[in-house]
ZAROTOR-994356 format. One line per field, with one value per residue: x, y, z of N, C-alpha, C, CB in turn; residue in one letter. Coordinates in Angstrom, 1 decimal. Atoms other than C-alpha are relative to their C-alpha. Glycine has a CB too. Layout:
N
n_x	X, ...
n_y	Y, ...
n_z	Z, ...
ca_x	X, ...
ca_y	Y, ...
ca_z	Z, ...
c_x	X, ...
c_y	Y, ...
c_z	Z, ...
cb_x	X, ...
cb_y	Y, ...
cb_z	Z, ...
aa	A, ...
This chain:
212
n_x	-1.2, 0.2, -0.1, -1.4, -0.3, -0.7, 0.4, -0.8, -1.2, 0.2, -0.2, 0.2, 0.9, 1.4, 0.2, 0.7, 1.4, 0.3, 0.3, 1.4, 0.6, 0.0, 1.0, -0.5, -0.2, -0.5, -1.3, -0.3, -1.4, -0.2, -1.4, 0.1, 1.3, 0.4, 0.9, 0.4, 0.7, 0.2, 0.7, -0.8, 0.8, -0.7, 0.5, -0.3, -1.2, 0.5, -0.4, 1.0, 1.3, 0.9, 1.3, -0.1, 0.6, -1.1, -0.8, 0.8, 0.2, -1.2, -0.2, 0.9, -0.6, -1.1, 0.5, 0.3, -1.2, -0.5, 0.8, -0.4, -1.4, 0.1, 0.5, -1.0, -1.0, 0.5, -0.1, -1.4, -0.3, 0.5, -0.8, -1.3, 0.3, 0.1, -1.4, -0.8, 0.5, -0.6, -1.4, -0.2, 0.2, -1.1, -1.1, 0.2, 0.0, -1.4, -0.7, 0.5, -0.6, 0.9, 0.4, 1.4, 0.4, -0.4, 1.1, 0.3, -1.1, 0.3, 1.2, -0.4, -0.7, 1.0, 0.8, -0.9, -0.1, 1.3, 0.0, -0.9, 0.7, 1.0, -0.8, -0.4, 1.2, 0.3, -1.1, -0.9, -1.1, -1.2, -1.0, -1.3, -0.9, -0.6, -0.1, 1.2, 0.8, 1.4, 0.8, 0.8, 1.4, 0.1, 0.7, 1.4, 0.1, -0.6, 1.1, 0.5, -0.9, 0.3, 1.2, -0.3, -0.8, 0.8, 1.0, -0.7, -0.8, 0.8, 0.9, 1.2, 1.1, -0.4, 0.3, 0.2, -1.2, 0.0, 1.0, -0.5, -1.1, 0.6, 0.7, -1.0, -0.5, 1.1, 0.0, -1.2, 0.2, 1.0, -0.7, -0.9, 0.8, 0.6, -1.1, -0.4, 1.2, 0.0, -1.1, 0.4, 1.2, -0.3, -1.3, -0.5, 0.7, -0.5, -1.3, 0.3, 0.5, -1.1, -1.0, 0.5, -0.1, -1.4, -0.4, -1.4, -0.2, -1.3, -0.7, -1.0, -0.4, -1.4, -0.6, -0.7, -1.4, -0.9, -1.4, -0.7
n_y	-0.6, -0.8, -1.4, -0.5, -1.3, 0.3, 1.2, 1.2, 0.0, 0.9, 1.5, 0.4, 1.1, -0.3, 0.2, 1.2, -0.1, 0.7, 1.4, 0.3, 0.9, 1.4, 0.2, 0.3, -1.1, 0.2, -0.7, -0.3, -0.4, -0.6, -0.4, -0.3, 0.4, 1.3, 0.0, 1.3, -0.1, 1.2, -0.2, 0.3, 0.1, -0.7, 0.6, -0.7, 0.5, 1.1, -0.2, -0.8, 0.6, -1.1, -0.1, -0.7, -1.3, -0.9, -0.3, -0.8, -1.4, -0.7, -0.2, -1.1, -1.2, -0.2, -0.5, -1.4, -0.8, -0.1, -1.1, -1.3, -0.2, -0.3, -1.4, -0.9, 0.1, -0.8, -1.4, -0.4, 0.0, -1.3, -1.1, 0.2, -0.4, -1.5, -0.6, 0.1, -1.0, -1.3, 0.1, -0.2, -1.4, -0.8, 0.2, -0.7, -1.4, -0.4, 0.0, -1.1, -1.2, -1.1, -0.8, 0.0, 1.3, 0.0, 0.4, 1.4, 0.7, -0.1, 0.9, 1.4, 0.3, 0.0, 1.2, 1.1, -0.1, 0.5, 1.4, 0.6, 0.0, 1.1, 1.2, 0.0, 0.4, 1.4, 1.0, -0.6, -0.8, 0.7, 0.0, 0.2, 0.4, 1.3, 0.8, 0.4, -1.2, 0.2, -1.2, -0.2, 0.5, 0.8, -0.7, 0.4, 1.2, 1.1, 0.6, 1.2, 1.1, 0.5, 0.8, 1.3, 0.8, 0.6, 0.9, 1.2, 0.7, 1.0, 0.7, 0.1, -0.8, -1.4, -0.6, -1.5, -0.6, -0.1, -1.0, -1.3, -0.5, -0.2, -1.3, -1.0, 0.0, -0.6, -1.4, -0.7, 0.0, -1.0, -1.3, -0.1, -0.3, -1.4, -1.0, 0.0, -0.5, -1.5, -0.6, 0.0, -0.8, -1.4, -0.6, 0.4, -0.6, -1.3, 0.2, 0.5, -1.0, -0.9, 0.6, 0.3, -1.3, -0.3, 0.5, 0.3, 0.7, 0.6, -0.4, -1.1, -0.8, 0.3, -0.9, 0.7, 0.4, -0.5, 0.3, -1.2
n_z	-0.5, -1.2, 0.2, 0.1, 0.7, 1.2, 0.8, -0.2, 0.9, 1.1, -0.1, -1.4, -0.1, -0.3, -1.4, -0.3, -0.5, -1.3, 0.0, 0.4, -0.9, 0.5, 1.0, 1.3, 0.9, 1.4, 0.2, 1.4, 0.3, 1.3, 0.3, 1.5, 0.6, -0.5, -1.1, -0.5, -1.2, -0.7, -1.3, -1.1, -1.3, -1.1, -1.3, -1.2, -0.7, -0.9, -1.4, -0.6, 0.2, -0.3, 0.7, 1.3, -0.1, -0.5, 1.1, 0.9, -0.6, 0.2, 1.4, 0.4, -0.5, 0.9, 1.3, -0.2, 0.0, 1.4, 0.7, -0.5, 0.4, 1.4, 0.1, -0.4, 1.0, 1.1, -0.4, 0.1, 1.4, 0.6, -0.4, 0.7, 1.3, 0.0, -0.3, 1.3, 0.9, -0.4, 0.2, 1.4, 0.3, -0.5, 0.9, 1.3, -0.2, -0.2, 1.3, 0.9, -0.5, 0.3, -1.2, -0.2, -0.6, -1.4, -0.8, 0.2, -0.7, -1.5, -0.2, 0.1, -1.2, -1.1, 0.1, -0.3, -1.4, -0.6, 0.2, -0.9, -1.3, 0.0, -0.2, -1.4, -0.8, 0.2, -0.2, -1.0, 0.7, 0.4, -1.0, 0.7, -1.0, 0.2, -1.2, -0.7, -0.4, -0.3, 0.0, -1.3, 0.2, 1.2, 1.1, 0.1, 0.8, -0.8, -0.7, 0.9, -0.2, -1.3, 0.0, 0.6, -0.9, -1.0, 0.6, 0.5, -1.0, -0.8, 0.7, -0.9, 0.4, 0.0, -1.3, 0.0, 0.4, 1.5, 0.5, -0.4, 0.9, 1.3, 0.0, 0.2, 1.4, 0.8, -0.3, 0.5, 1.5, 0.4, -0.1, 1.1, 1.2, -0.1, 0.3, 1.4, 0.8, -0.2, 0.8, 1.4, 0.1, -0.3, 0.5, 1.3, 1.1, 0.3, 0.7, 1.3, 0.8, 0.3, 0.8, 1.3, 0.7, 0.3, 1.3, 0.1, 1.3, 0.1, 1.1, -0.1, 1.2, 0.3, 0.9, 1.1, -0.3, 1.0, -0.3, -0.2
ca_x	16.8, 17.3, 16.8, 20.1, 21.6, 23.5, 22.7, 23.7, 27.2, 27.3, 26.9, 25.9, 24.3, 20.5, 19.3, 18.1, 14.5, 12.8, 12.0, 9.0, 6.5, 6.6, 4.8, 5.2, 6.5, 7.2, 10.8, 11.3, 14.8, 15.9, 19.4, 19.5, 16.9, 16.8, 14.0, 13.1, 11.0, 10.5, 8.5, 10.2, 8.9, 10.0, 9.8, 9.7, 12.8, 12.4, 14.1, 11.1, 7.6, 5.9, 2.3, 2.0, -0.1, 2.9, 5.0, 2.3, 1.8, 5.5, 5.7, 2.8, 4.7, 7.8, 5.7, 4.4, 7.9, 8.9, 6.1, 7.1, 10.8, 9.9, 8.0, 10.8, 13.3, 11.2, 11.2, 15.0, 15.2, 13.1, 15.2, 18.4, 16.8, 15.9, 19.4, 20.9, 18.6, 19.8, 23.4, 23.1, 21.6, 24.4, 27.0, 25.6, 25.1, 28.7, 29.9, 27.7, 29.3, 26.4, 25.6, 21.9, 21.9, 22.9, 19.4, 18.9, 22.3, 21.3, 18.0, 19.7, 22.0, 19.1, 17.0, 20.0, 20.4, 16.7, 17.1, 20.1, 18.1, 15.4, 18.0, 19.3, 15.8, 15.4, 18.8, 20.5, 23.3, 26.3, 29.1, 32.7, 34.3, 36.6, 36.8, 34.1, 31.4, 27.9, 25.1, 23.1, 19.7, 18.7, 17.6, 14.0, 14.7, 16.6, 13.2, 12.4, 15.5, 14.8, 11.3, 12.6, 15.2, 12.6, 10.1, 12.8, 14.4, 11.6, 9.4, 6.8, 3.5, 3.8, 4.0, 3.2, 6.9, 6.7, 3.5, 5.1, 8.2, 6.0, 3.9, 7.1, 8.3, 4.9, 4.9, 8.4, 7.7, 4.7, 6.8, 9.3, 6.7, 5.0, 8.4, 9.2, 5.6, 5.8, 9.1, 7.6, 4.4, 6.0, 9.5, 10.1, 7.3, 8.7, 12.2, 10.9, 9.0, 12.0, 14.4, 12.1, 12.3, 16.1, 17.5, 20.9, 21.7, 24.5, 25.5, 28.6, 29.6, 32.8, 35.1, 36.6, 39.9, 42.8, 46.4, 47.5
ca_y	-17.7, -15.7, -11.9, -10.1, -6.8, -8.4, -10.7, -14.3, -14.8, -16.3, -20.1, -20.1, -23.3, -23.4, -23.0, -26.2, -26.9, -28.2, -31.7, -33.4, -35.5, -39.3, -40.5, -41.4, -38.8, -38.5, -37.4, -35.6, -35.2, -33.0, -32.7, -30.8, -32.3, -35.6, -36.2, -39.0, -39.7, -42.2, -42.8, -42.7, -43.6, -41.3, -43.1, -41.5, -41.7, -45.1, -43.7, -41.5, -42.8, -39.4, -38.9, -38.0, -35.1, -33.5, -33.8, -32.4, -29.4, -28.5, -29.1, -26.6, -24.0, -24.5, -23.9, -20.7, -19.6, -20.4, -18.1, -15.3, -15.7, -15.6, -12.4, -10.7, -12.0, -10.5, -7.2, -7.1, -8.1, -5.1, -2.8, -4.2, -3.6, 0.0, 0.7, -0.6, 1.7, 4.7, 3.5, 3.4, 6.8, 8.2, 6.6, 8.0, 11.4, 11.6, 10.6, 13.3, 16.0, 18.3, 21.1, 20.8, 17.3, 18.4, 18.1, 14.7, 13.6, 14.8, 13.0, 9.8, 9.9, 10.7, 7.8, 5.4, 6.6, 5.8, 2.4, 1.6, 2.7, 0.3, -2.4, -1.5, -1.8, -5.2, -6.8, -4.5, -2.0, -3.3, -4.2, -3.7, -4.8, -7.9, -10.8, -12.0, -9.3, -9.0, -6.5, -4.9, -5.7, -8.4, -7.4, -7.7, -10.5, -12.5, -13.3, -15.6, -17.6, -17.8, -19.1, -21.8, -22.9, -23.4, -25.1, -27.6, -28.5, -30.7, -33.4, -33.1, -31.3, -27.6, -25.6, -22.0, -21.3, -22.1, -20.2, -17.2, -17.1, -17.6, -14.6, -12.6, -13.7, -12.8, -9.4, -8.5, -9.6, -7.4, -4.4, -5.1, -5.3, -2.1, -0.3, -1.4, -0.7, 2.8, 3.5, 2.5, 4.5, 7.7, 8.1, 6.0, 7.4, 11.0, 9.8, 7.8, 10.7, 13.0, 10.5, 9.6, 13.3, 13.2, 13.0, 11.3, 10.5, 8.0, 9.8, 12.1, 14.9, 13.9, 16.4, 15.6, 13.7, 15.4, 14.5, 18.1
ca_z	4.1, 7.3, 7.4, 6.4, 5.4, 2.6, -0.3, -0.1, -1.6, -5.1, -5.2, -1.5, -0.4, -0.2, 3.4, 5.1, 5.8, 8.9, 9.9, 8.4, 10.2, 9.9, 6.8, 3.1, 0.7, -3.0, -3.7, -7.0, -8.4, -11.3, -12.9, -16.2, -18.4, -16.4, -14.0, -11.7, -8.6, -5.9, -2.7, 0.6, 4.1, 6.9, 10.3, 13.7, 15.9, 17.7, 20.8, 21.5, 22.1, 22.6, 21.7, 18.0, 19.0, 20.8, 17.7, 15.5, 17.8, 17.7, 14.0, 13.6, 15.7, 13.5, 10.3, 11.9, 12.6, 9.0, 7.8, 10.1, 9.2, 5.5, 5.9, 7.7, 5.2, 2.4, 4.3, 4.5, 0.8, -0.2, 1.9, 0.2, -3.2, -2.3, -0.9, -4.2, -6.2, -4.1, -4.4, -8.2, -8.4, -6.2, -8.4, -11.6, -10.2, -9.0, -12.4, -14.0, -11.8, -12.2, -9.7, -10.3, -8.7, -5.2, -3.8, -5.3, -3.9, -0.4, -0.7, -1.7, 1.2, 3.6, 2.3, 2.6, 6.2, 6.9, 5.4, 7.5, 10.6, 9.7, 9.3, 12.8, 14.2, 12.7, 13.1, 15.7, 15.0, 13.2, 15.6, 14.3, 17.5, 17.4, 19.8, 22.2, 22.4, 23.6, 23.1, 25.9, 24.3, 21.9, 18.4, 17.4, 14.9, 17.6, 19.2, 16.2, 16.8, 20.5, 19.9, 17.5, 20.0, 22.7, 20.4, 19.2, 22.6, 23.8, 22.5, 25.3, 25.1, 24.3, 27.5, 28.6, 28.0, 24.3, 23.9, 25.6, 23.4, 20.3, 21.3, 21.7, 18.2, 16.7, 18.4, 17.4, 13.8, 13.7, 14.9, 12.2, 9.4, 10.7, 10.6, 7.1, 5.8, 7.4, 5.6, 2.2, 2.9, 4.3, 2.9, -0.2, -2.4, -2.1, -3.0, -5.9, -7.2, -7.0, -8.6, -11.5, -12.5, -12.5, -16.0, -16.0, -19.6, -20.2, -23.3, -23.5, -25.9, -27.7, -29.4, -32.8, -32.6, -34.4, -34.7, -34.8
c_x	-0.3, 0.1, 1.5, 0.1, 0.5, -0.6, 0.8, 1.2, -0.3, 0.3, -0.1, -0.9, -1.4, -0.1, -0.8, -1.4, -0.2, -0.3, -1.4, -0.6, 0.1, -1.1, 0.7, 0.0, 0.5, 1.2, 0.2, 1.4, 0.2, 1.5, 0.1, -1.3, -0.4, -0.8, -0.3, -0.7, -0.1, -0.7, 0.9, -0.9, 0.8, -0.6, 0.4, 1.3, -0.4, 0.4, -1.0, -1.4, -1.1, -1.3, 0.2, -0.5, 1.0, 0.9, -0.7, -0.1, 1.3, 0.4, -0.8, 0.7, 1.2, -0.5, -0.4, 1.2, 0.6, -0.7, 0.4, 1.4, 0.0, -0.4, 1.1, 1.2, -0.4, 0.1, 1.4, 0.5, -0.5, 0.8, 1.4, -0.2, -0.1, 1.3, 0.8, -0.5, 0.6, 1.5, 0.3, -0.2, 1.2, 1.2, -0.1, 0.0, 1.4, 0.7, -0.5, 0.6, -0.8, -0.5, -1.5, -0.5, 0.2, -1.2, -0.3, 1.1, -0.3, -1.1, 0.4, 0.7, -1.0, -0.8, 0.8, 0.2, -1.2, 0.0, 0.9, -0.6, -1.0, 0.7, 0.4, -1.2, -0.3, 1.1, 1.0, 1.1, 1.2, 1.1, 1.3, 1.0, 0.5, 0.0, -1.4, -0.8, -1.4, -0.7, -0.9, -1.4, 0.0, -0.7, -1.4, -0.1, 0.5, -1.1, -0.5, 0.9, -0.2, -1.2, 0.3, 0.9, -0.8, -1.0, 0.7, 0.8, -0.8, -0.9, -1.3, -1.1, 0.5, -0.5, -0.2, 1.3, 0.1, -1.0, 0.4, 1.0, -0.6, -0.8, 1.0, 0.5, -1.1, -0.1, 1.1, -0.1, -0.9, 0.6, 0.9, -0.8, -0.6, 1.1, 0.3, -1.2, -0.1, 1.0, -0.5, -1.3, 0.4, 1.2, 0.3, -0.8, 0.5, 1.3, -0.2, -0.5, 1.1, 1.0, -0.5, 0.0, 1.5, 0.4, 1.5, 0.3, 1.4, 0.8, 1.0, 0.2, 1.5, 0.5, 0.7, 1.5, 0.9, 1.4, 0.8, -0.4
c_y	0.9, 1.5, 0.5, 1.3, -0.2, -1.1, -1.2, 0.0, -0.9, -1.4, -0.4, -1.2, 0.4, -0.2, -1.3, 0.2, -0.7, -1.4, -0.2, -1.0, -1.4, -0.2, -0.4, 1.2, -0.3, 0.9, 0.2, 0.5, 0.5, 0.3, 0.3, -0.3, -1.4, 0.2, -1.4, 0.2, -1.3, 0.3, -0.4, 0.0, 0.5, -0.6, 0.9, -0.5, -1.0, 0.2, 0.8, -0.7, 1.0, -0.2, 0.7, 1.4, 1.1, 0.4, 0.8, 1.4, 0.8, 0.2, 1.2, 1.3, 0.3, 0.6, 1.4, 0.8, 0.1, 1.1, 1.3, 0.4, 0.4, 1.4, 1.0, 0.0, 0.8, 1.5, 0.5, -0.1, 1.3, 1.2, -0.1, 0.5, 1.5, 0.7, -0.1, 1.0, 1.4, 0.0, 0.3, 1.4, 0.9, -0.1, 0.8, 1.5, 0.6, 0.0, 1.1, 1.3, 1.3, 0.7, -0.1, -1.3, 0.0, -0.4, -1.5, -0.9, 0.0, -0.9, -1.5, -0.4, -0.1, -1.3, -1.3, -0.1, -0.6, -1.5, -0.7, 0.0, -1.0, -1.3, -0.2, -0.4, -1.5, -0.9, 0.5, 0.7, -0.9, 0.2, -0.3, -0.4, -1.4, -0.7, -0.4, 1.2, -0.4, 1.4, 0.1, -0.5, -0.9, 0.7, -0.6, -1.4, -1.2, -0.8, -1.2, -1.2, -0.6, -0.9, -1.4, -0.9, -0.7, -1.1, -1.3, -0.7, -0.9, -0.7, -0.3, 0.9, 1.5, 0.7, 1.5, 0.7, 0.2, 1.0, 1.4, 0.5, 0.1, 1.3, 1.1, 0.1, 0.7, 1.5, 0.8, 0.0, 1.0, 1.4, 0.2, 0.3, 1.4, 1.0, 0.0, 0.5, 1.5, 0.7, 0.1, 0.9, 1.5, 0.6, -0.4, 0.6, 1.4, -0.1, -0.5, 1.0, 1.0, -0.7, -0.4, 1.3, 0.3, -0.6, -0.1, -0.8, -0.7, 0.5, 1.2, 0.8, -0.3, 1.1, -0.8, -0.4, 0.5, -0.4, 1.2, 0.7
c_z	1.2, -0.4, 0.0, -0.7, -1.4, -0.8, 0.3, -1.0, -1.2, 0.3, 1.5, 0.1, 0.3, 1.5, 0.2, 0.4, 1.3, -0.1, -0.5, 0.9, -0.6, -1.0, -1.3, -0.9, -1.3, -0.1, -1.5, -0.2, -1.4, -0.2, -1.5, -0.5, 0.5, 1.2, 0.5, 1.4, 0.7, 1.3, 1.1, 1.3, 1.1, 1.3, 1.1, 0.7, 1.0, 1.5, 0.8, -0.3, 0.4, -0.8, -1.3, 0.0, 0.4, -1.2, -1.0, 0.4, -0.2, -1.5, -0.5, 0.4, -0.9, -1.4, 0.2, 0.0, -1.4, -0.7, 0.4, -0.5, -1.5, -0.3, 0.3, -1.0, -1.3, 0.3, -0.2, -1.5, -0.7, 0.4, -0.7, -1.4, -0.1, 0.2, -1.3, -1.0, 0.4, -0.3, -1.5, -0.4, 0.5, -0.9, -1.3, 0.1, 0.3, -1.3, -0.9, 0.4, -0.4, 1.3, 0.3, 0.7, 1.5, 0.9, -0.1, 0.7, 1.5, 0.3, 0.0, 1.2, 1.2, 0.0, 0.3, 1.5, 0.7, -0.2, 1.0, 1.5, 0.2, 0.2, 1.5, 0.9, -0.1, 0.6, 1.2, -0.7, -0.3, 1.1, -0.6, 1.0, -0.3, 1.3, 0.5, 0.4, 0.3, -0.1, 1.2, -0.2, -1.2, -1.1, -0.1, -0.7, 0.8, 0.7, -0.8, 0.3, 1.4, 0.1, -0.7, 0.9, 1.1, -0.5, -0.4, 1.1, 0.8, -1.0, 0.8, -0.5, 0.1, 1.3, -0.1, -0.5, -1.5, -0.5, 0.3, -1.0, -1.5, -0.1, -0.1, -1.4, -0.9, 0.2, -0.6, -1.6, -0.5, 0.1, -1.2, -1.3, 0.0, -0.3, -1.4, -0.8, 0.2, -0.9, -1.5, -0.2, 0.1, -0.6, -1.4, -1.2, -0.4, -0.7, -1.4, -1.0, -0.5, -1.0, -1.4, -0.9, -0.4, -1.3, 0.0, -1.2, 0.0, -1.1, 0.4, -1.3, -0.2, -1.0, -1.1, 0.4, -1.2, 0.4, 0.3, 1.3
cb_x	0.8, 1.1, -0.9, 0.8, 1.0, 1.5, 0.0, -0.9, 1.2, 0.9, 1.3, -0.5, 0.5, -0.9, -0.8, 0.8, -0.9, -1.2, 0.2, 0.1, -1.5, -0.1, -0.9, -0.9, 1.0, -1.1, 1.2, -1.0, 1.0, -0.9, 1.0, 1.1, 0.1, 1.3, -1.3, 1.2, -1.4, 1.4, -1.3, 1.1, -0.4, -0.1, 0.6, -1.1, 0.7, 0.6, 1.3, 0.0, -0.2, 0.6, -1.1, -0.7, -1.2, 0.8, 0.5, -1.4, -0.4, 1.2, -0.5, -1.4, 0.5, 0.8, -1.2, -0.8, 1.0, -0.3, -1.5, 0.1, 0.9, -0.9, -1.3, 0.5, 0.3, -1.5, -0.5, 0.9, -0.6, -1.5, 0.3, 0.5, -1.3, -1.0, 0.6, -0.2, -1.5, -0.3, 0.6, -0.9, -1.3, 0.4, 0.2, -1.3, -1.0, 0.6, -0.3, -1.5, 1.5, -1.3, 0.4, -0.7, 0.7, 0.5, -1.3, 0.0, 1.4, -0.3, -1.1, 0.9, 1.1, -0.9, -0.6, 1.3, 0.3, -1.1, 0.4, 1.3, -0.6, -0.9, 1.2, 0.6, -1.2, -0.2, 0.8, 0.6, 0.4, 0.5, -0.3, 0.4, -0.5, 1.4, 0.7, 0.2, 0.1, -0.2, -0.9, 0.0, -0.9, -0.9, 0.9, -0.8, 0.9, 1.0, -1.1, 0.1, 1.5, -0.2, -1.1, 0.8, 1.1, -0.7, -0.6, 0.9, 0.6, -0.8, 0.6, 0.4, -1.2, -0.8, 1.2, -0.4, 1.2, -0.2, -1.3, 0.5, 1.2, -1.0, -0.8, 1.2, 0.2, -1.3, -0.1, 1.3, -0.4, -1.2, 0.8, 0.8, -1.1, -0.6, 1.2, 0.2, -1.3, 0.2, 1.3, -0.3, -1.0, 0.1, 1.1, -0.2, -1.5, 0.1, 0.8, -1.0, -1.2, 0.8, 0.5, -1.5, -0.6, 0.9, -0.4, 0.5, -0.1, -0.3, -0.9, 1.3, -0.3, 0.1, 1.0, 0.0, 0.1, -0.2, 0.7, -0.2
cb_y	0.9, -0.3, 0.8, -1.1, 0.8, -0.2, 0.4, -1.2, -0.4, 0.5, -0.4, 1.2, -1.1, -0.8, 1.1, -0.7, -0.7, 0.7, -0.6, -0.6, 0.3, -1.0, 1.2, -1.2, 1.0, 0.3, -0.7, 1.0, -1.1, 1.2, -1.1, -0.7, 0.0, -0.8, 0.8, -1.0, 0.7, -0.7, -0.9, 1.1, -1.5, 1.5, -1.4, 0.0, 1.2, -1.3, 0.7, 1.4, -1.2, 1.3, 0.6, -0.9, 0.0, -0.6, -1.4, -0.6, -0.1, -0.8, -1.3, -0.1, -0.2, -1.3, -0.9, 0.1, -0.7, -1.4, -0.2, -0.1, -1.2, -1.0, 0.2, -0.3, -1.5, -0.4, 0.2, -0.9, -1.3, 0.2, -0.1, -1.4, -0.6, 0.4, -0.8, -1.5, 0.1, 0.2, -1.3, -1.0, 0.5, -0.5, -1.5, -0.5, 0.4, -1.0, -1.4, 0.1, 0.1, -0.4, 1.5, 0.2, -1.1, 1.3, 0.8, -0.4, 0.7, 1.5, 0.3, -0.2, 1.1, 1.2, -0.2, 0.1, 1.4, 0.7, -0.4, 0.7, 1.4, 0.0, 0.0, 1.3, 0.9, -0.3, -0.1, -1.1, 1.2, 0.4, -1.0, 1.3, 0.0, 0.1, 0.7, -1.0, 1.0, -0.6, 0.0, 1.4, 1.3, -1.3, -0.3, 1.0, 0.1, 0.5, 1.0, 0.4, 0.4, 1.2, 0.7, 0.3, 0.9, 1.0, 0.6, 0.3, 1.1, 0.7, -1.4, 0.3, -0.2, 0.8, -0.2, 0.5, -0.8, -1.4, -0.3, 0.0, -1.0, -1.2, 0.2, -0.3, -1.5, -0.6, 0.2, -0.7, -1.4, -0.1, 0.0, -1.4, -1.1, 0.2, -0.5, -1.5, -0.7, 0.3, -0.8, -1.4, -0.3, 0.2, -0.4, -1.5, 0.2, 0.8, -1.0, -1.2, 0.8, 0.4, -1.2, -0.5, 1.1, -0.5, 1.0, -0.7, 1.0, -1.5, 0.5, -0.6, 1.5, -1.4, 0.9, 0.9, -1.5, 1.5, -0.7, 1.0
cb_z	-1.1, 1.0, 1.0, -0.8, 0.9, 0.2, -1.5, -0.2, 0.7, -1.2, -0.5, 0.9, 1.0, -0.8, 0.6, 1.1, -1.1, 0.6, 1.4, -1.5, 0.1, 1.1, -0.2, -0.6, 0.7, -1.0, 0.7, -0.6, 0.3, -0.3, 0.5, -0.7, -1.5, 0.4, -0.3, 0.2, -0.2, 0.4, 0.0, 0.2, 0.2, -0.1, 0.2, 0.9, 0.8, -0.5, 0.1, -0.5, 1.0, -0.2, 0.9, -1.1, 0.9, 1.1, -0.7, -0.2, 1.4, 0.7, -0.8, 0.6, 1.4, -0.2, -0.4, 1.3, 1.0, -0.7, 0.2, 1.6, 0.2, -0.7, 0.8, 1.4, -0.4, -0.3, 1.4, 0.8, -0.7, 0.5, 1.5, 0.0, -0.6, 1.1, 1.1, -0.5, 0.1, 1.5, 0.4, -0.8, 0.7, 1.4, -0.3, -0.7, 1.2, 1.0, -0.7, 0.1, -0.6, -0.8, -0.2, -1.3, -0.7, 0.4, -0.4, -1.5, -0.3, 0.4, -1.0, -1.3, 0.3, -0.1, -1.4, -0.7, 0.5, -0.8, -1.5, 0.0, 0.3, -1.3, -0.9, 0.4, -0.5, -1.5, -1.2, 0.9, 1.0, -1.4, 1.2, -0.7, 1.4, -0.6, 1.1, 1.1, -1.2, 1.4, -1.3, 0.3, -0.2, 0.3, -1.3, -0.8, -1.3, 1.0, 0.3, -1.5, -0.1, 1.0, -0.8, -1.4, 0.7, 0.8, -1.3, -1.1, 0.9, 1.1, -0.5, 1.4, 1.0, -1.2, 0.9, 1.4, 0.5, -0.6, 0.7, 1.4, 0.0, -0.3, 1.3, 0.9, -0.4, 0.3, 1.6, 0.4, -0.5, 0.8, 1.3, -0.2, -0.1, 1.4, 0.9, -0.5, 0.5, 1.5, 0.1, -0.5, 1.1, 1.5, 0.9, -0.1, 0.3, 1.2, 0.9, 0.0, 0.7, 1.2, 0.6, 0.1, 0.7, 1.2, -1.1, 1.3, -1.2, -0.1, -1.1, 0.6, 0.2, -0.7, 0.8, -1.2, 0.1, -0.2, -1.3, -1.1
aa	R, Q, P, S, R, E, K, A, R, P, N, A, P, E, P, G, G, G, N, V, L, P, G, T, Y, K, L, R, M, T, F, G, D, Q, K, D, S, T, M, I, N, V, K, G, D, P, R, F, T, N, D, A, A, Y, I, Q, A, R, Y, A, L, N, K, E, L, D, K, I, T, S, L, V, S, T, A, T, E, R, L, R, E, S, R, D, I, A, D, E, F, E, K, R, M, K, E, A, K, R, D, D, L, K, E, A, M, D, K, S, K, A, V, K, D, S, I, N, K, V, F, D, F, I, L, G, A, E, D, T, R, Q, G, I, T, A, T, E, F, P, S, N, V, S, F, L, G, T, A, R, F, Y, V, N, T, S, R, E, A, V, T, D, R, E, N, R, V, M, K, H, A, N, D, K, A, Q, L, I, L, D, K, V, N, T, F, Y, K, D, Q, W, P, A, Y, R, E, M, M, E, K, V, N, I, S, P, F, K, D, Y, Q, P, L, N, K, N
């Protein structure tokens, strides 16, 4: 899946994969407790007679982009999980209505703000405008999509252009990973330590019920 602020909606279709190289593959199918398999032969597009080495080189670049995209997607997944934890603490503390939880409430809000800033660094600030809009600067994650576009728009030998956009994608991905790792090194441990000491019991005191 692509990096995202939000979880995939329930029953969302699985993301598609990339093209495979020509060759013979084993296809495995499972439905419930039923399983079957067969061999399939994937042939190259007969309209193109490019050197197989060109196709292999671009396939390798796509696999590299898959790996980068997966790492950045994992980074945004971790940020979502952490934001959900802070959200749940906020909800339970509000329900508790205790004055001694103000510091923890403030800390939860601050850490959520930090998470949203990291999301903005990765994906760009959220734009609530309607209609046809454009941003002044591309987001860091957009460099991955740009690289994939250029890698897949030709079947010729890999050029300096493709190598350049791949370098941009790798550089931006490293900036993203560094940003996320810094957050979990410098900010998250202190918040976790504080919240693990917060005692929010789910139990309530009930007064006796009387008809009179």
